[in-house]
ZADO-1210 file (C-alpha; in nm, 4 decimals, padded with zeros to 6 digits):
<atoms>
<atom x="-27.4921" y="04.1795" z="-00.0474" code="UNK" pos="1"/>
<atom x="-27.0771" y="03.9758" z="00.0865" code="UNK" pos="2"/>
<atom x="-27.2890" y="03.9331" z="00.4200" code="UNK" pos="3"/>
<atom x="-27.6050" y="03.8109" z="00.2249" code="UNK" pos="4"/>
<atom x="-27.4032" y="03.5945" z="00.0315" code="UNK" pos="5"/>
<atom x="-27.1893" y="03.4979" z="00.2680" code="UNK" pos="6"/>
<atom x="-27.5024" y="03.3063" z="00.4801" code="UNK" pos="7"/>
<atom x="-27.6226" y="03.1747" z="00.2213" code="UNK" pos="8"/>
<atom x="-27.2916" y="03.0165" z="00.1669" code="UNK" pos="9"/>
<atom x="-27.3066" y="02.9066" z="00.5562" code="UNK" pos="10"/>
<atom x="-27.6668" y="02.7485" z="00.5016" code="UNK" pos="11"/>
<atom x="-27.6087" y="02.5571" z="00.2188" code="UNK" pos="12"/>
<atom x="-27.2877" y="02.4144" z="00.3972" code="UNK" pos="13"/>
<atom x="-27.4470" y="02.3182" z="00.7047" code="UNK" pos="14"/>
<atom x="-27.7721" y="02.1562" z="00.4631" code="UNK" pos="15"/>
<atom x="-27.4814" y="01.9872" z="00.3075" code="UNK" pos="16"/>
<atom x="-27.3315" y="01.8306" z="00.7249" code="UNK" pos="17"/>
<atom x="-27.7222" y="01.7281" z="00.8065" code="UNK" pos="18"/>
<atom x="-27.8016" y="01.4454" z="00.6685" code="UNK" pos="19"/>
<atom x="-27.3906" y="01.3095" z="00.8554" code="UNK" pos="20"/>
<atom x="-27.5596" y="01.2330" z="01.2253" code="UNK" pos="21"/>
<atom x="-27.8728" y="01.0664" z="01.0898" code="UNK" pos="22"/>
<atom x="-27.7447" y="00.8784" z="00.8509" code="UNK" pos="23"/>
<atom x="-27.4997" y="00.7556" z="01.0844" code="UNK" pos="24"/>
<atom x="-27.6862" y="00.7194" z="01.3422" code="UNK" pos="25"/>
<atom x="-27.9610" y="00.5098" z="01.0873" code="UNK" pos="26"/>
<atom x="-27.6605" y="00.2834" z="00.9339" code="UNK" pos="27"/>
<atom x="-27.5669" y="00.1779" z="01.3085" code="UNK" pos="28"/>
<atom x="-27.9551" y="00.1488" z="01.3670" code="UNK" pos="29"/>
<atom x="-27.9761" y="-00.0902" z="01.0117" code="UNK" pos="30"/>
<atom x="-27.6659" y="-00.2597" z="01.1155" code="UNK" pos="31"/>
<atom x="-27.7394" y="-00.3671" z="01.4162" code="UNK" pos="32"/>
<atom x="-28.0704" y="-00.4885" z="01.3323" code="UNK" pos="33"/>
<atom x="-27.8916" y="-00.6446" z="01.0684" code="UNK" pos="34"/>
<atom x="-27.6720" y="-00.8117" z="01.2943" code="UNK" pos="35"/>
<atom x="-27.9873" y="-00.9150" z="01.5288" code="UNK" pos="36"/>
<atom x="-28.1670" y="-01.0935" z="01.2730" code="UNK" pos="37"/>
<atom x="-27.9142" y="-01.2684" z="01.1329" code="UNK" pos="38"/>
<atom x="-27.8123" y="-01.3855" z="01.4985" code="UNK" pos="39"/>
<atom x="-28.1761" y="-01.4741" z="01.6412" code="UNK" pos="40"/>
<atom x="-28.1435" y="-01.7000" z="01.2815" code="UNK" pos="41"/>
<atom x="-27.8197" y="-01.8697" z="01.3942" code="UNK" pos="42"/>
<atom x="-27.8697" y="-01.8800" z="01.7642" code="UNK" pos="43"/>
<atom x="-28.0141" y="-02.2590" z="01.7885" code="UNK" pos="44"/>
<atom x="-27.7261" y="-02.3705" z="01.4665" code="UNK" pos="45"/>
<atom x="-27.4613" y="-02.2183" z="01.6781" code="UNK" pos="46"/>
<atom x="-27.5115" y="-02.3324" z="02.0234" code="UNK" pos="47"/>
<atom x="-27.5996" y="-02.6739" z="01.9372" code="UNK" pos="48"/>
<atom x="-27.2517" y="-02.8225" z="01.9300" code="UNK" pos="49"/>
<atom x="-26.9239" y="-02.8207" z="01.7086" code="UNK" pos="50"/>
<atom x="-27.0472" y="-03.0982" z="01.4693" code="UNK" pos="51"/>
<atom x="-27.3935" y="-02.9316" z="01.4311" code="UNK" pos="52"/>
<atom x="-27.2416" y="-02.6287" z="01.2809" code="UNK" pos="53"/>
<atom x="-27.0283" y="-02.7288" z="01.1127" code="UNK" pos="54"/>
<atom x="-27.3142" y="-02.9674" z="00.9000" code="UNK" pos="55"/>
<atom x="-27.5455" y="-02.7118" z="00.9302" code="UNK" pos="56"/>
<atom x="-27.4012" y="-02.4197" z="00.8190" code="UNK" pos="57"/>
<atom x="-27.0561" y="-02.4111" z="00.8624" code="UNK" pos="58"/>
<atom x="-26.8707" y="-02.2113" z="01.0867" code="UNK" pos="59"/>
<atom x="-27.0471" y="-02.0026" z="01.2124" code="UNK" pos="60"/>
<atom x="-26.7361" y="-01.7395" z="01.2945" code="UNK" pos="61"/>
<atom x="-26.5636" y="-01.7738" z="00.9036" code="UNK" pos="62"/>
<atom x="-26.9342" y="-01.6941" z="00.7956" code="UNK" pos="63"/>
<atom x="-27.0079" y="-01.3559" z="00.9812" code="UNK" pos="64"/>
<atom x="-26.6414" y="-01.2519" z="00.9273" code="UNK" pos="65"/>
<atom x="-26.7377" y="-01.2802" z="00.5458" code="UNK" pos="66"/>
<atom x="-27.0958" y="-01.1100" z="00.6109" code="UNK" pos="67"/>
<atom x="-26.8898" y="-00.8277" z="00.8199" code="UNK" pos="68"/>
<atom x="-26.7206" y="-00.7107" z="00.4850" code="UNK" pos="69"/>
<atom x="-27.0457" y="-00.7764" z="00.3240" code="UNK" pos="70"/>
<atom x="-27.2110" y="-00.5035" z="00.5500" code="UNK" pos="71"/>
<atom x="-26.9270" y="-00.2936" z="00.4916" code="UNK" pos="72"/>
<atom x="-26.8820" y="-00.2688" z="00.1651" code="UNK" pos="73"/>
<atom x="-27.2678" y="-00.2091" z="00.1369" code="UNK" pos="74"/>
<atom x="-27.2735" y="00.0366" z="00.4052" code="UNK" pos="75"/>
<atom x="-27.0101" y="00.2023" z="00.1666" code="UNK" pos="76"/>
<atom x="-27.2118" y="00.2202" z="-00.1298" code="UNK" pos="77"/>
<atom x="-27.5021" y="00.3560" z="00.0936" code="UNK" pos="78"/>
<atom x="-27.2593" y="00.6263" z="00.2537" code="UNK" pos="79"/>
<atom x="-27.1726" y="00.7073" z="-00.1296" code="UNK" pos="80"/>
<atom x="-27.4447" y="00.7616" z="-00.2642" code="UNK" pos="81"/>
<atom x="-27.5817" y="01.0040" z="00.0077" code="UNK" pos="82"/>
<atom x="-27.1957" y="01.2254" z="-00.0306" code="UNK" pos="83"/>
<atom x="-27.0413" y="01.1262" z="00.2465" code="UNK" pos="84"/>
<atom x="-26.6642" y="01.1216" z="00.1611" code="UNK" pos="85"/>
<atom x="-26.3548" y="01.1144" z="00.3115" code="UNK" pos="86"/>
<atom x="-26.2653" y="01.0946" z="00.6650" code="UNK" pos="87"/>
<atom x="-26.5977" y="01.0957" z="00.8101" code="UNK" pos="88"/>
<atom x="-26.6751" y="00.8084" z="00.5589" code="UNK" pos="89"/>
<atom x="-26.4224" y="00.6083" z="00.6940" code="UNK" pos="90"/>
<atom x="-26.4437" y="00.6794" z="01.0693" code="UNK" pos="91"/>
<atom x="-26.8450" y="00.5263" z="01.0350" code="UNK" pos="92"/>
<atom x="-26.6899" y="00.2138" z="00.8327" code="UNK" pos="93"/>
<atom x="-26.4643" y="00.2042" z="01.0879" code="UNK" pos="94"/>
<atom x="-26.7174" y="00.2136" z="01.3718" code="UNK" pos="95"/>
<atom x="-26.8545" y="-00.0467" z="01.1934" code="UNK" pos="96"/>
<atom x="-26.6492" y="-00.2861" z="01.1345" code="UNK" pos="97"/>
<atom x="-26.5021" y="-00.2442" z="01.5591" code="UNK" pos="98"/>
<atom x="-26.8935" y="-00.3691" z="01.5788" code="UNK" pos="99"/>
<atom x="-26.8816" y="-00.6471" z="01.4143" code="UNK" pos="100"/>
<atom x="-26.6041" y="-00.7741" z="01.5604" code="UNK" pos="101"/>
<atom x="-26.7651" y="-00.6884" z="01.9714" code="UNK" pos="102"/>
<atom x="-27.0190" y="-00.9498" z="01.8545" code="UNK" pos="103"/>
<atom x="-26.7614" y="-01.1781" z="01.7371" code="UNK" pos="104"/>
<atom x="-26.5903" y="-01.1675" z="02.0804" code="UNK" pos="105"/>
<atom x="-26.9871" y="-01.1986" z="02.2428" code="UNK" pos="106"/>
<atom x="-27.0311" y="-01.5520" z="02.4968" code="UNK" pos="107"/>
<atom x="-27.2021" y="-01.7228" z="02.2254" code="UNK" pos="108"/>
<atom x="-26.9079" y="-01.8505" z="02.0895" code="UNK" pos="109"/>
<atom x="-26.8450" y="-02.0060" z="02.4027" code="UNK" pos="110"/>
<atom x="-26.8361" y="-02.3889" z="02.4850" code="UNK" pos="111"/>
<atom x="-27.1493" y="-02.5456" z="02.6340" code="UNK" pos="112"/>
<atom x="-27.0328" y="-02.8535" z="02.8555" code="UNK" pos="113"/>
<atom x="-27.4385" y="-02.9390" z="02.9092" code="UNK" pos="114"/>
<atom x="-27.5383" y="-03.0991" z="02.6001" code="UNK" pos="115"/>
<atom x="-27.6676" y="-03.4522" z="02.6112" code="UNK" pos="116"/>
<atom x="-27.4528" y="-03.4914" z="02.2820" code="UNK" pos="117"/>
<atom x="-27.0993" y="-03.4793" z="02.4729" code="UNK" pos="118"/>
<atom x="-27.2739" y="-03.6848" z="02.7643" code="UNK" pos="119"/>
<atom x="-27.4359" y="-03.4666" z="02.9746" code="UNK" pos="120"/>
<atom x="-27.6804" y="-03.5993" z="03.1540" code="UNK" pos="121"/>
<atom x="-27.9178" y="-03.4265" z="03.5323" code="UNK" pos="122"/>
<atom x="-27.9120" y="-03.5874" z="03.8889" code="UNK" pos="123"/>
<atom x="-28.2876" y="-03.7146" z="03.8670" code="UNK" pos="124"/>
<atom x="-28.2440" y="-03.7930" z="04.2949" code="UNK" pos="125"/>
<atom x="-28.1509" y="-03.4732" z="04.3006" code="UNK" pos="126"/>
<atom x="-28.3859" y="-03.2880" z="04.0481" code="UNK" pos="127"/>
<atom x="-28.7529" y="-03.1242" z="04.0655" code="UNK" pos="128"/>
<atom x="-28.9944" y="-03.3567" z="03.9816" code="UNK" pos="129"/>
<atom x="-29.1399" y="-03.3583" z="03.6460" code="UNK" pos="130"/>
<atom x="-29.5492" y="-03.1928" z="03.6358" code="UNK" pos="131"/>
<atom x="-29.7692" y="-03.2272" z="03.3265" code="UNK" pos="132"/>
<atom x="-30.0150" y="-03.5135" z="03.2460" code="UNK" pos="133"/>
<atom x="-30.1978" y="-03.5956" z="02.9494" code="UNK" pos="134"/>
<atom x="-30.3171" y="-03.2263" z="02.8137" code="UNK" pos="135"/>
<atom x="-30.2025" y="-03.0734" z="03.1037" code="UNK" pos="136"/>
<atom x="-30.2111" y="-02.7237" z="02.9446" code="UNK" pos="137"/>
<atom x="-30.2851" y="-02.7502" z="02.5357" code="UNK" pos="138"/>
<atom x="-30.2020" y="-02.9463" z="02.2567" code="UNK" pos="139"/>
<atom x="-29.9133" y="-02.8425" z="02.2321" code="UNK" pos="140"/>
<atom x="-29.7700" y="-02.9860" z="02.5838" code="UNK" pos="141"/>
<atom x="-29.9778" y="-03.3280" z="02.5160" code="UNK" pos="142"/>
<atom x="-29.7102" y="-03.4637" z="02.7654" code="UNK" pos="143"/>
<atom x="-29.4661" y="-03.4260" z="03.0226" code="UNK" pos="144"/>
<atom x="-29.1040" y="-03.3838" z="02.8918" code="UNK" pos="145"/>
<atom x="-28.8504" y="-03.5567" z="03.0883" code="UNK" pos="146"/>
<atom x="-28.5695" y="-03.2646" z="03.2833" code="UNK" pos="147"/>
<atom x="-28.2983" y="-03.4485" z="03.0170" code="UNK" pos="148"/>
<atom x="-28.4944" y="-03.1495" z="02.7767" code="UNK" pos="149"/>
<atom x="-28.2923" y="-02.8781" z="02.9424" code="UNK" pos="150"/>
<atom x="-27.9702" y="-03.0495" z="02.7281" code="UNK" pos="151"/>
<atom x="-28.1161" y="-03.0477" z="02.4047" code="UNK" pos="152"/>
<atom x="-28.0563" y="-02.8202" z="02.0967" code="UNK" pos="153"/>
<atom x="-28.3985" y="-02.7298" z="02.0052" code="UNK" pos="154"/>
<atom x="-28.5943" y="-02.4792" z="02.1670" code="UNK" pos="155"/>
<atom x="-28.9402" y="-02.4226" z="01.9446" code="UNK" pos="156"/>
<atom x="-29.2455" y="-02.3813" z="02.1680" code="UNK" pos="157"/>
<atom x="-29.3839" y="-02.6763" z="02.4252" code="UNK" pos="158"/>
<atom x="-29.0275" y="-02.8247" z="02.3753" code="UNK" pos="159"/>
<atom x="-28.9956" y="-02.7762" z="02.7582" code="UNK" pos="160"/>
<atom x="-28.9392" y="-02.9359" z="03.0588" code="UNK" pos="161"/>
<atom x="-29.1854" y="-02.8525" z="03.3355" code="UNK" pos="162"/>
<atom x="-29.1802" y="-02.8567" z="03.7516" code="UNK" pos="163"/>
<atom x="-29.4924" y="-02.7510" z="03.9568" code="UNK" pos="164"/>
<atom x="-29.4977" y="-02.4058" z="04.1024" code="UNK" pos="165"/>
<atom x="-29.2828" y="-02.1425" z="04.0786" code="UNK" pos="166"/>
<atom x="-28.9747" y="-02.3064" z="04.2258" code="UNK" pos="167"/>
<atom x="-28.7396" y="-02.5902" z="04.1601" code="UNK" pos="168"/>
<atom x="-28.3977" y="-02.7123" z="04.0775" code="UNK" pos="169"/>
<atom x="-28.2221" y="-02.9051" z="03.8885" code="UNK" pos="170"/>
<atom x="-27.8723" y="-03.0871" z="03.8629" code="UNK" pos="171"/>
<atom x="-27.7052" y="-03.1233" z="03.5328" code="UNK" pos="172"/>
<atom x="-27.4221" y="-03.4018" z="03.5725" code="UNK" pos="173"/>
<atom x="-27.1085" y="-03.3179" z="03.3608" code="UNK" pos="174"/>
<atom x="-26.9570" y="-03.4616" z="03.0968" code="UNK" pos="175"/>
<atom x="-26.6008" y="-03.4128" z="03.2932" code="UNK" pos="176"/>
<atom x="-26.4856" y="-03.1442" z="03.5843" code="UNK" pos="177"/>
<atom x="-26.4802" y="-02.7957" z="03.4704" code="UNK" pos="178"/>
<atom x="-26.4061" y="-02.4229" z="03.5840" code="UNK" pos="179"/>
<atom x="-26.7753" y="-02.3098" z="03.5383" code="UNK" pos="180"/>
<atom x="-26.7265" y="-01.9147" z="03.4226" code="UNK" pos="181"/>
<atom x="-27.1486" y="-01.8456" z="03.2919" code="UNK" pos="182"/>
<atom x="-27.4186" y="-02.0032" z="03.2631" code="UNK" pos="183"/>
<atom x="-27.6972" y="-01.9273" z="02.9314" code="UNK" pos="184"/>
<atom x="-28.0660" y="-01.9737" z="03.0156" code="UNK" pos="185"/>
<atom x="-28.3021" y="-02.0093" z="02.7137" code="UNK" pos="186"/>
<atom x="-28.7624" y="-01.9373" z="02.6617" code="UNK" pos="187"/>
<atom x="-28.9314" y="-01.8740" z="02.3841" code="UNK" pos="188"/>
<atom x="-29.0203" y="-01.5179" z="02.2867" code="UNK" pos="189"/>
<atom x="-29.4168" y="-01.3864" z="02.3333" code="UNK" pos="190"/>
<atom x="-29.3986" y="-01.4197" z="01.9468" code="UNK" pos="191"/>
<atom x="-29.3603" y="-01.7577" z="01.9036" code="UNK" pos="192"/>
<atom x="-29.4885" y="-01.8645" z="02.1960" code="UNK" pos="193"/>
<atom x="-29.8455" y="-02.0125" z="02.0606" code="UNK" pos="194"/>
<atom x="-30.0255" y="-01.8193" z="02.3827" code="UNK" pos="195"/>
<atom x="-29.8133" y="-01.5217" z="02.3589" code="UNK" pos="196"/>
<atom x="-29.7359" y="-01.5852" z="02.7421" code="UNK" pos="197"/>
<atom x="-29.4782" y="-01.6987" z="02.9123" code="UNK" pos="198"/>
<atom x="-29.5296" y="-01.6137" z="03.3092" code="UNK" pos="199"/>
<atom x="-29.4269" y="-01.9589" z="03.3560" code="UNK" pos="200"/>
<atom x="-29.0543" y="-01.8675" z="03.2017" code="UNK" pos="201"/>
<atom x="-28.7962" y="-01.8543" z="03.5511" code="UNK" pos="202"/>
<atom x="-28.7025" y="-01.5374" z="03.6510" code="UNK" pos="203"/>
<atom x="-28.4999" y="-01.5314" z="03.9515" code="UNK" pos="204"/>
<atom x="-28.2055" y="-01.8053" z="03.9510" code="UNK" pos="205"/>
<atom x="-27.9432" y="-01.9492" z="04.1137" code="UNK" pos="206"/>
<atom x="-27.6694" y="-02.1104" z="03.9866" code="UNK" pos="207"/>
<atom x="-27.4723" y="-02.3474" z="04.2479" code="UNK" pos="208"/>
<atom x="-27.1664" y="-02.5941" z="04.2045" code="UNK" pos="209"/>
<atom x="-27.2009" y="-02.8859" z="04.3649" code="UNK" pos="210"/>
<atom x="-26.9580" y="-03.1284" z="04.4991" code="UNK" pos="211"/>
<atom x="-27.0035" y="-03.4468" z="04.6951" code="UNK" pos="212"/>
<atom x="-26.7889" y="-03.3977" z="04.9512" code="UNK" pos="213"/>
<atom x="-26.8314" y="-03.0498" z="05.0234" code="UNK" pos="214"/>
<atom x="-27.1795" y="-02.9708" z="04.9316" code="UNK" pos="215"/>
<atom x="-27.3498" y="-02.7298" z="04.7331" code="UNK" pos="216"/>
<atom x="-27.1128" y="-02.3702" z="04.6291" code="UNK" pos="217"/>
<atom x="-27.3066" y="-02.0882" z="04.5505" code="UNK" pos="218"/>
<atom x="-27.1708" y="-01.9269" z="04.2181" code="UNK" pos="219"/>
<atom x="-27.4465" y="-01.6284" z="04.1371" code="UNK" pos="220"/>
<atom x="-27.7794" y="-01.4740" z="04.1531" code="UNK" pos="221"/>
<atom x="-27.9238" y="-01.3685" z="03.8294" code="UNK" pos="222"/>
<atom x="-28.2587" y="-01.2301" z="03.6519" code="UNK" pos="223"/>
<atom x="-28.4280" y="-01.4102" z="03.3167" code="UNK" pos="224"/>
<atom x="-28.5134" y="-01.1150" z="03.1465" code="UNK" pos="225"/>
<atom x="-28.9098" y="-01.2044" z="02.9023" code="UNK" pos="226"/>
<atom x="-28.8486" y="-00.8902" z="02.8168" code="UNK" pos="227"/>
<atom x="-28.4682" y="-00.9379" z="02.6504" code="UNK" pos="228"/>
<atom x="-28.3559" y="-01.2437" z="02.3836" code="UNK" pos="229"/>
<atom x="-28.4314" y="-01.5593" z="02.4048" code="UNK" pos="230"/>
<atom x="-28.0763" y="-01.6716" z="02.5184" code="UNK" pos="231"/>
<atom x="-27.9537" y="-01.4976" z="02.7460" code="UNK" pos="232"/>
<atom x="-27.5750" y="-01.5137" z="02.9368" code="UNK" pos="233"/>
<atom x="-27.4714" y="-01.4682" z="03.2811" code="UNK" pos="234"/>
<atom x="-27.1209" y="-01.4515" z="03.4410" code="UNK" pos="235"/>
<atom x="-27.0239" y="-01.6202" z="03.7638" code="UNK" pos="236"/>
<atom x="-27.0074" y="-01.4095" z="04.0175" code="UNK" pos="237"/>
<atom x="-26.8541" y="-01.5776" z="04.3052" code="UNK" pos="238"/>
<atom x="-26.5308" y="-01.6879" z="04.1367" code="UNK" pos="239"/>
<atom x="-26.5152" y="-02.0523" z="04.2513" code="UNK" pos="240"/>
<atom x="-26.1918" y="-02.2174" z="04.4257" code="UNK" pos="241"/>
<atom x="-26.2692" y="-02.5864" z="04.2432" code="UNK" pos="242"/>
<atom x="-26.3870" y="-02.7308" z="03.9295" code="UNK" pos="243"/>
<atom x="-26.7191" y="-02.9294" z="03.9358" code="UNK" pos="244"/>
<atom x="-26.8741" y="-03.2256" z="03.7466" code="UNK" pos="245"/>
<atom x="-27.3099" y="-03.1269" z="03.8913" code="UNK" pos="246"/>
<atom x="-27.4452" y="-02.7880" z="03.8092" code="UNK" pos="247"/>
<atom x="-27.7374" y="-02.7147" z="04.0133" code="UNK" pos="248"/>
<atom x="-28.0161" y="-02.4578" z="03.8811" code="UNK" pos="249"/>
<atom x="-28.2464" y="-02.3609" z="04.1054" code="UNK" pos="250"/>
<atom x="-28.5415" y="-02.1234" z="04.0370" code="UNK" pos="251"/>
<atom x="-28.6781" y="-01.9343" z="04.2829" code="UNK" pos="252"/>
<atom x="-28.9961" y="-01.7921" z="04.1402" code="UNK" pos="253"/>
<atom x="-29.1256" y="-01.7110" z="03.7767" code="UNK" pos="254"/>
<atom x="-29.3010" y="-01.4406" z="03.6240" code="UNK" pos="255"/>
<atom x="-29.6305" y="-01.4820" z="03.7959" code="UNK" pos="256"/>
<atom x="-29.7418" y="-01.8761" z="03.6263" code="UNK" pos="257"/>
<atom x="-29.8695" y="-02.0030" z="04.0380" code="UNK" pos="258"/>
<atom x="-29.9098" y="-02.3126" z="03.8618" code="UNK" pos="259"/>
<atom x="-29.5742" y="-02.4027" z="03.6209" code="UNK" pos="260"/>
<atom x="-29.2837" y="-02.2785" z="03.5725" code="UNK" pos="261"/>
<atom x="-29.1300" y="-02.3585" z="03.2013" code="UNK" pos="262"/>
<atom x="-28.7074" y="-02.4103" z="03.1315" code="UNK" pos="263"/>
<atom x="-28.6173" y="-02.4872" z="02.7829" code="UNK" pos="264"/>
<atom x="-28.2635" y="-02.4515" z="02.7575" code="UNK" pos="265"/>
<atom x="-27.9637" y="-02.4744" z="02.9831" code="UNK" pos="266"/>
<atom x="-27.5612" y="-02.3706" z="02.8405" code="UNK" pos="267"/>
<atom x="-27.2903" y="-02.3958" z="03.0533" code="UNK" pos="268"/>
<atom x="-26.9787" y="-02.2943" z="02.9396" code="UNK" pos="269"/>
<atom x="-26.6917" y="-02.2840" z="03.1822" code="UNK" pos="270"/>
<atom x="-26.2876" y="-02.4554" z="03.0596" code="UNK" pos="271"/>
<atom x="-26.1678" y="-02.8106" z="03.1695" code="UNK" pos="272"/>
</atoms>
């Protein structure tokens, strides 16, 4: 009898402990989903430049910091409702806060120098000729858009610069000389694309620093993943030996479209 009673107690104790790990995993998954939804909603505003950020929705870092406590409070309530107390509960809450702080350190908060509103331009003489014409793809693309489209915050479907074939390049002149640290490439997702096709998106591409006297210097080779996020940041692989006023983006191929390649937006990050 004592042995049987002992087994029942152990079984009951296991029953009480069982929800902890699944709930922790569920809580982490829900937290990541919440942040993902929030970030996708705010990305376009965040990257539009300091003035537009403040006018549109205030400082994103302050908003995320406020949401950090809201998420922590909600998670605390869920843990309380499921009978999770003590050290386990505090551990989950602490991990949640730490994860949010990691997001706040993400590269999306880096300054973008490739904005027309800041004075960035495209060197037309060194940039691949635009491709297109009336009705060249669909009613959404009723006319060819200029390379300067890369410097605008708009990343809605159809708001892209296109060039013929799968290879092309654009040279962006920045407002001042900077030491490049990273580049962010934007493209619409399959869900947003009216046709559900994003085969015209860049795939393999190179980033080069352009010096009028020294020529071009390779800063890195990268791959844009059409199954990833709409904005993907790539840190330079070769430490620049100087600051550059011009940066070249060289697309080597796309995701299968033999007729044209579409580029929506490019952010160039760095320090003066």
